[in-house]
N, C-alpha and C positions, 0 to 999 in steps of 0.2 A: 465045964470044960469049954473053950472057945469053939464057937462054930466055925468051920474050916470054907475057906470060899473056892469057888472052882474057876473062877473069873480069871483069865489070863490079863496081866496088867497091859498098859498101852505099848509099851517099847515090845514085849513079846510079841501082842498080834499084829503089830506093826512088822516085824521081823517076818513073821510065820505069811503074812498076806504077801510080803515082798518077794518070797520065794516060792510062790504057786503059779503055776501057767496058767492061761488067760482063762481057760475053760474051766479050772478047777476056783480060780478067784471070783470067775460067776455063779458058779454053783455055791461058795462059801458066803457071797453076798446075798443070795437068796434065802438062807437060813433066816428065821425070824429072831430079833432081840427081843428079849422077856422086859417086861415093865419094871423097873426098879421101885420097891417099894418105899416111899419116904416117910420120916419118922420125926416128932418135933419140930423143931425151928425150921428146916427143909419145908414141910408140910403146911407150915403158918405161913412162911415165904410164898409159897406156892400159890395157895389162897389167897393171900394179898394181893399178889400181881396180878392174880385173874379179876378180885373185885376193881383194881385200878384200871385194868386196861376196859372192864365194862364201863366204868365212870367213866372214861376217857371219850368212849365210843358215843356216850351220850351227849358229852360237850361238842363233840366234833357236830352230831346230828343238830344240837340246839344250833350252833353257830350258823351252820348252813342255813337251817331255816329261818334265822334271825336276818342272814345276808338276804335270802330270797324275797322276803317279805318290805 
């Protein structure tokens, strides 16, 4: 049996948020959003992006070090 999702679509969420009064909207925005569990390709892509960012930070630090010397 397929797992049913309790998440509203983006259009539904936008409609609900646009009908709330200011204090209701503030209270709704304080509600924490749970983390999404990544699987498969999305998880590999996220880790690849992390490795790329760390590598590029090292490149920038190295180039700054070379420029200062």
